[in-house]
C-alpha positions in Angstrom: 43.2 -86.6 73.9 42.2 -85.4 70.4 44.4 -82.7 69.0 42.7 -79.4 68.1 43.0 -77.9 64.7 45.2 -74.7 64.9 42.9 -73.1 62.3 39.9 -73.6 64.5 41.8 -72.1 67.4 42.6 -69.0 65.4 39.0 -68.6 64.3 37.7 -68.9 67.9 40.0 -66.0 68.9 38.7 -63.7 66.2 36.3 -61.0 67.5 32.8 -61.2 66.1 32.2 -58.7 63.3 29.3 -56.3 63.6 26.4 -56.7 61.2 27.5 -55.3 57.9 24.9 -52.9 56.2 24.3 -53.6 52.5 24.8 -50.4 50.5 22.5 -50.3 47.5 23.6 -48.3 44.4 21.7 -45.1 43.8 20.3 -44.8 40.2 19.3 -41.1 40.1 18.2 -39.3 37.0 18.9 -35.8 35.9 16.6 -33.0 37.1 16.7 -31.2 33.7 14.1 -33.2 31.7 11.5 -32.6 34.4 12.6 -29.0 34.7 12.2 -28.5 30.9 8.7 -29.9 31.1 7.8 -27.3 33.8 9.3 -24.5 31.8 7.4 -25.6 28.7 4.2 -25.7 30.6 4.8 -22.2 31.9 5.4 -21.0 28.3 2.1 -22.6 27.1 0.3 -20.8 30.0 1.7 -17.5 28.8 0.4 -18.2 25.2 -3.1 -18.9 26.3 -5.9 -16.3 25.8 -6.7 -14.4 29.0 -10.1 -16.1 29.4 -8.5 -19.5 29.4 -5.9 -18.7 32.0 -6.3 -19.0 35.8 -5.3 -15.6 37.3 -3.1 -12.9 35.8 -0.7 -13.8 33.0 2.3 -13.8 35.2 0.8 -15.5 38.3 1.0 -19.2 37.4 4.4 -19.1 35.6 5.8 -17.2 38.6 4.5 -19.8 41.1 5.7 -22.7 39.0 9.1 -21.0 38.5 9.6 -20.5 42.3 8.6 -24.1 43.1 11.0 -25.3 40.4 13.9 -23.2 41.8 13.3 -24.5 45.3 13.5 -28.1 44.0 16.7 -27.4 42.0 18.3 -25.6 45.0 17.4 -28.4 47.4 18.5 -31.3 45.1 20.5 -30.0 42.2 21.9 -32.0 39.3 20.4 -35.5 39.8 17.3 -36.4 41.8 18.4 -38.5 44.7 17.7 -36.6 48.0 14.8 -38.1 50.0 13.3 -35.2 51.9 9.8 -34.5 53.2 10.1 -30.8 52.4 11.2 -31.5 48.8 8.5 -34.1 48.4 5.9 -31.5 49.5 7.3 -28.9 47.1 7.2 -31.5 44.2 3.6 -32.4 45.0 2.6 -28.7 45.2 4.2 -28.1 41.8 2.2 -30.9 40.3 -1.0 -29.7 41.9 -0.5 -26.2 40.4 0.3 -27.6 36.9 -2.6 -30.1 37.0 -5.0 -27.5 38.4 -4.1 -25.0 35.8 -4.5 -27.5 33.0 -7.9 -28.7 34.2 -9.1 -25.1 34.7 -8.1 -24.1 31.2 -9.9 -27.2 29.9 -13.1 -26.3 31.7 -12.9 -22.7 30.4 -12.3 -23.9 26.9 -15.4 -26.1 27.0 -17.5 -23.2 28.4 -16.3 -21.0 25.5 -17.0 -23.6 23.0 -20.6 -24.1 24.3 -21.4 -20.4 24.9 -19.1 -18.7 22.5 -15.7 -17.1 23.2 -13.3 -14.8 21.5 -11.2 -17.6 20.2 -14.0 -19.8 19.0 -14.9 -17.7 15.9 -11.5 -18.3 14.3 -10.4 -21.8 13.3 -6.7 -20.9 13.6 -7.1 -19.2 17.0 -9.2 -22.1 18.3 -6.8 -24.8 17.1 -3.9 -22.8 18.7 -5.7 -22.4 22.0 -7.0 -26.0 22.0 -3.6 -27.4 21.1 -2.0 -25.4 23.9 -4.5 -26.6 26.5 -4.1 -30.2 25.3 -0.3 -30.0 25.4 -0.5 -28.5 28.9 -2.6 -31.5 30.1 -0.1 -34.0 28.7 2.8 -32.3 30.5 0.8 -31.9 33.7 -0.3 -35.5 33.8 3.1 -36.8 32.9 4.6 -34.9 35.8 1.9 -36.3 38.1 2.7 -39.8 37.1 6.4 -39.0 37.5 5.9 -37.7 41.1 3.4 -40.3 42.4 4.7 -43.6 40.9 6.7 -45.7 43.4 7.1 -42.8 45.8 8.6 -40.3 43.4 11.9 -40.1 41.5 14.1 -39.8 44.7 12.6 -42.9 46.2 12.9 -44.8 42.9 16.6 -43.9 42.7 17.2 -45.8 45.9 14.7 -48.7 45.7 12.0 -49.9 43.3 9.0 -51.5 45.0 8.0 -55.1 44.2 4.5 -53.9 43.3 4.7 -50.6 41.4 1.6 -48.4 40.7 2.5 -48.3 37.0 4.0 -51.4 35.3 6.3 -50.6 32.4 7.3 -53.3 29.8 10.8 -53.5 31.3 9.2 -54.5 34.7 6.7 -57.0 33.1 9.5 -58.6 31.1 12.9 -58.1 32.9 14.7 -59.9 30.1 14.4 -56.8 27.9 16.1 -54.5 30.4 19.1 -54.3 32.7 18.5 -55.4 36.4 18.9 -51.8 37.6 16.4 -50.3 35.2 14.4 -47.3 36.5 11.6 -45.4 34.7 12.7 -41.9 33.8 10.7 -38.8 33.1 10.7 -39.5 29.3 8.9 -42.8 30.1 6.2 -40.9 32.0 6.0 -38.3 29.2 5.4 -41.0 26.7 2.7 -42.5 29.0 1.0 -39.1 29.2 1.1 -38.6 25.4 -0.1 -42.1 24.5 -2.9 -42.0 27.0 -4.1 -38.7 25.6 -4.0 -39.9 22.0 -5.1 -43.5 22.3 -7.5 -42.7 25.2 -6.4 -46.0 26.9 -3.3 -47.8 28.2 -0.9 -48.8 25.5 2.3 -50.4 26.9 2.1 -49.1 30.5 -0.4 -50.9 32.7 -2.0 -49.0 35.7 -2.1 -51.4 38.7 -2.9 -49.1 41.6 -6.4 -47.6 42.0 -5.1 -44.0 41.9 -3.3 -44.7 38.6 -6.4 -46.1 37.0 -8.4 -43.1 38.2 -5.9 -40.6 37.0 -5.5 -42.2 33.6 -9.3 -42.3 33.2 -9.5 -38.6 34.1 -6.8 -37.8 31.6 -8.5 -39.7 28.8 -11.8 -38.0 29.5 -10.1 -34.5 29.4 -8.3 -35.3 26.2 -11.4 -36.8 24.5 -13.4 -33.6 25.4 -10.7 -31.3 24.1 -10.0 -33.1 20.9 -13.7 -33.8 20.1 -15.1 -30.3 20.8 -12.2 -28.3 19.4 -12.0 -30.3 16.1 -15.8 -30.2 15.7 -16.0 -26.5 16.3 -13.0 -25.8 14.0 -14.7 -27.8 11.2 -17.9 -25.8 11.7 -16.0 -22.5 11.5 -14.1 -23.5 8.4 -17.4 -24.7 6.8 
């Protein structure tokens, strides 16, 4: 009779361990850069002439402020809480910001075509046009920030294998750490470069919605810059 290894006997007596859940690290980012962008957008809205603003002077900044306070209260400090309610509030905030920026753009174009109070002064026109343009940059940057890869809370827990927006760090992992995540500053840079270059620079849109949104932003920026500068030159001449 072959002798049995005592070590094998001990292992056979050990109870089976339950399946161990792998806990992934959470790479959350601070709420404050995003909050600062919302506050800056509200200030720009207050600076706009009345005919370029949607509703009373206080209406949009108040709505944006209330939505921002709800987000901070529900997930303060760092963005990591995955919640359907908070996600809905974030989308609502982006819709208000983007809707306001596009409305102001349309009104500015109408004033440039038919004449408005700010179109007869080069300085007033450049100030109004610059405010509208900056508002669109902030609005679209927050839109990318909220829609890419399920939003900042989802990105903090897991990055998808196929993102909607491909950053250089994702296209070439050798230039970044394995746990790299895009932050709001990355989306702000995307919004700014897309509005100035009128095309993708280093961030590639992969999803259809990203291509459509970047195209819309380029068109809006092209119209604002082209018409405002042309009108300002005419006034100065």
